[in-house]
C-alpha positions as CSV (number, residue, x, y, z in Angstrom):
1,M,100.2,124.9,84.3
2,D,101.9,123.0,87.1
3,N,105.3,121.6,86.3
4,R,104.4,118.3,87.8
5,K,101.4,118.0,85.8
6,S,103.4,119.0,82.7
7,T,105.9,116.5,83.4
8,N,103.4,113.5,83.9
9,I,101.6,114.5,80.5
10,A,105.0,114.6,78.8
11,F,105.9,111.1,80.3
12,I,102.5,109.6,79.2
13,I,102.8,111.0,75.6
14,L,106.4,109.5,75.5
15,I,105.0,106.1,76.6
16,L,102.4,106.2,74.0
17,L,104.9,107.2,71.2
18,L,107.1,104.2,72.2
19,F,104.2,101.9,72.1
20,V,103.1,103.3,68.5
21,A,106.8,102.8,67.4
22,A,106.9,99.2,68.8
23,L,103.5,98.4,66.8
24,K,104.9,99.9,63.4
25,A,108.0,97.6,64.0
26,Q,105.7,94.7,63.7
27,K,104.6,93.2,60.2
28,T,101.7,95.3,58.8
29,P,98.9,92.9,58.4
30,T,97.6,92.8,54.8
31,A,94.7,90.6,54.8
32,L,91.7,89.9,57.1
33,Q,93.1,86.6,58.3
34,D,96.4,88.6,59.5
35,V,94.2,91.1,61.4
36,V,92.3,88.3,63.2
37,G,95.6,86.6,64.1
38,L,97.1,89.9,65.2
39,G,97.1,88.9,68.8
40,Q,99.1,86.0,68.1
41,N,101.7,88.0,66.4
42,M,101.8,90.9,69.1
43,P,104.6,90.9,71.6
44,Q,103.3,89.9,75.2
45,M,103.5,93.0,77.3
46,P,104.6,92.6,80.9
47,G,101.6,91.4,82.9
48,M,99.6,89.9,80.0
49,N,99.0,86.1,80.3
50,Y,98.2,85.7,76.5
51,K,97.8,82.1,75.2
52,P,97.5,81.4,71.5
53,V,94.2,79.6,70.7
54,E,95.0,76.1,69.5
55,K,93.3,74.4,66.6
56,D,90.8,71.5,67.3
57,A,92.9,68.3,67.1
58,E,91.6,65.7,64.4
59,P,89.7,62.9,65.9
60,Q,91.8,59.8,66.2
61,I,90.5,56.5,64.5
62,I,90.2,53.7,67.0
63,L,91.0,50.5,65.2
64,R,89.4,48.4,67.7
65,D,86.1,49.9,66.7
66,F,86.4,47.8,63.5
67,D,86.5,44.6,65.3
68,T,82.9,44.7,65.8
69,I,81.7,45.1,62.4
70,Q,80.1,42.0,61.0
71,Q,81.0,40.6,57.7
72,P,78.0,40.6,55.2
73,K,76.6,37.0,54.9
74,R,77.2,35.3,51.5
75,V,73.8,34.9,49.7
76,K,73.3,31.5,48.0
77,R,72.2,32.2,44.5
78,T,69.5,29.9,43.1
79,I,68.0,29.6,39.7
80,D,64.3,29.9,39.3
81,R,62.3,28.1,36.6
82,A,61.8,31.4,34.6
83,T,65.6,31.7,34.3
84,A,66.1,28.0,33.7
85,M,63.6,28.1,30.7
86,K,65.6,30.6,28.9
87,Y,68.6,28.0,28.4
88,I,66.5,25.3,27.1
89,K,64.6,24.5,23.9
90,V,61.2,22.5,23.8
91,R,59.8,21.2,20.5
92,P,57.1,18.8,19.7
93,L,57.9,15.3,18.5
94,N,56.0,14.5,15.3
95,G,54.4,11.1,14.5
96,T,57.3,9.9,12.4
97,E,59.7,10.6,15.4
98,M,57.3,8.9,17.8
99,L,57.1,5.8,15.7
100,A,60.8,5.8,15.2
101,L,61.3,5.7,19.0
102,T,59.0,2.7,19.2
103,K,61.9,0.8,17.3
104,V,64.7,2.1,19.9
105,K,64.7,-0.6,22.3
106,K,65.7,1.0,25.5
107,I,63.0,3.7,24.7
108,S,60.1,1.7,23.3
109,E,59.6,-0.2,26.8
110,H,58.7,3.1,28.4
111,M,56.5,4.6,25.5
112,N,53.0,3.7,27.3
113,K,54.0,4.4,30.9
114,N,53.9,8.1,31.0
115,R,57.7,8.6,31.7
116,K,60.4,11.1,30.9
117,V,63.4,9.6,29.3
118,I,66.4,11.5,30.3
119,I,69.4,11.0,28.1
120,Y,72.7,12.3,29.3
121,V,76.6,12.2,28.7
122,N,78.2,10.2,31.1
123,R,81.8,10.0,29.6
124,G,84.3,12.7,28.7
125,A,87.7,13.9,29.7
126,E,86.8,17.6,29.1
127,K,86.8,19.6,32.1
128,D,83.3,21.1,31.5
129,V,82.0,17.7,30.9
130,Q,83.4,16.3,34.0
131,A,82.0,19.2,36.0
132,F,78.4,18.4,34.4
133,I,78.7,14.6,35.2
134,K,79.5,15.6,38.8
135,E,76.8,18.1,39.2
136,F,74.0,16.1,37.4
137,S,74.8,13.1,39.6
138,K,72.9,15.0,42.4
139,S,69.7,15.1,40.1
140,R,70.1,11.4,39.3
141,E,70.5,10.5,42.9
142,K,67.5,12.6,43.8
143,Y,65.1,11.3,41.3
144,R,66.5,7.6,41.2
145,N,63.5,6.1,42.7
146,N,60.9,8.4,40.9
147,P,58.9,6.1,38.5
148,D,58.3,9.0,36.1
149,F,62.0,9.4,35.1
150,V,64.2,7.0,33.4
151,F,67.9,7.9,33.1
152,I,69.8,6.5,30.2
153,P,73.5,7.4,29.3
154,L,73.7,8.3,25.7
155,E,76.8,6.1,25.3
156,T,74.6,3.1,25.8
157,L,71.6,4.3,23.8
158,W,72.5,5.5,20.4
159,D,74.4,2.7,18.3
160,L,73.7,4.6,15.1
161,N,76.2,6.3,13.1
162,E,75.9,8.2,9.8
163,D,77.6,5.5,8.1
164,D,75.1,3.0,9.2
165,I,72.0,4.7,8.0
166,R,70.3,2.2,5.6
167,N,66.7,3.6,5.4
168,S,64.3,6.5,6.3
169,H,63.8,4.9,9.8
170,D,67.5,5.1,10.5
171,R,67.6,8.8,9.3
172,V,64.9,9.8,11.8
173,V,66.6,8.1,14.7
174,Y,69.9,9.5,13.8
175,N,68.5,13.0,13.5
176,L,67.0,12.5,17.0
177,K,70.5,11.6,18.2
178,E,72.0,14.7,16.8
179,D,69.1,16.8,18.0
180,C,69.5,15.5,21.6
181,G,73.2,16.2,21.7
182,L,74.9,15.7,25.1
183,F,71.5,16.0,26.9
184,C,67.8,15.9,26.3
185,I,64.7,14.7,27.8
186,L,62.0,12.8,26.0
187,D,58.7,13.6,27.3
188,L,56.9,10.6,25.7
189,K,53.2,11.3,27.0
190,G,53.5,15.0,26.1
191,E,55.4,14.0,22.9
192,K,58.0,16.7,23.4
193,L,61.7,16.8,23.2
194,I,63.5,19.2,25.9
195,R,67.0,19.9,25.3
196,L,69.7,22.5,26.2
197,K,70.5,25.5,23.8
198,G,73.8,25.0,22.3
199,S,76.0,21.9,22.1
200,A,78.1,22.3,25.3
201,V,77.4,21.2,28.8
202,S,78.8,22.6,32.0
203,K,78.2,22.5,35.8
204,K,75.6,25.4,35.3
205,S,73.9,23.6,32.7
206,A,73.4,20.7,35.1
207,E,72.1,23.1,37.7
208,I,69.5,24.4,35.2
209,I,68.6,20.8,34.3
210,G,67.9,20.3,38.0
211,V,65.3,23.0,38.0
212,I,63.7,21.8,35.0
213,L,63.3,18.3,36.5
214,Q,61.8,19.5,39.4
215,S,59.3,21.6,37.4
216,L,58.1,18.4,35.2
């Protein structure tokens, strides 16, 4: 073999051995991820323009985009008749009660006129009572000129207390007063008593009454 060729082969083998030694000096990959990233860990050889692959940058949130989002509109909730009926009690007025009502002056004058007598609380320092009075005033104003409705504050209607009961007539009137409570409707033609369930009143009960009056 020619000496020049032998020298070239020996030189190439030497270069390869040096390259292999340089590779062994690097950290040996122990996982598939290290093998894939081998190009990033390898020292750059002369003449190689290697650039590591950059990860995709996370998208930036632009706050001004939220300026155009519209706020949801508030929906006004209303009470329908079916819901309102769940909070009232309707019972018939018997003959004895109808007769007793003819003896109550502020009611008797409306007996034969197809009217609904609405008896309501109009005084009271309690917060809920004040809220009821304020809300119920809207219904009174709405139906003020309606000939089918008569509004009577209970404070001016019932003047009978338990100690004043003298006979069976007084007892019937007193029981009607107790059954009516702070609010009730006497449907004189239909011979019915309509009242709220429970003994308390509030703004919500006044709203319920407004729905009931509209349906009568």
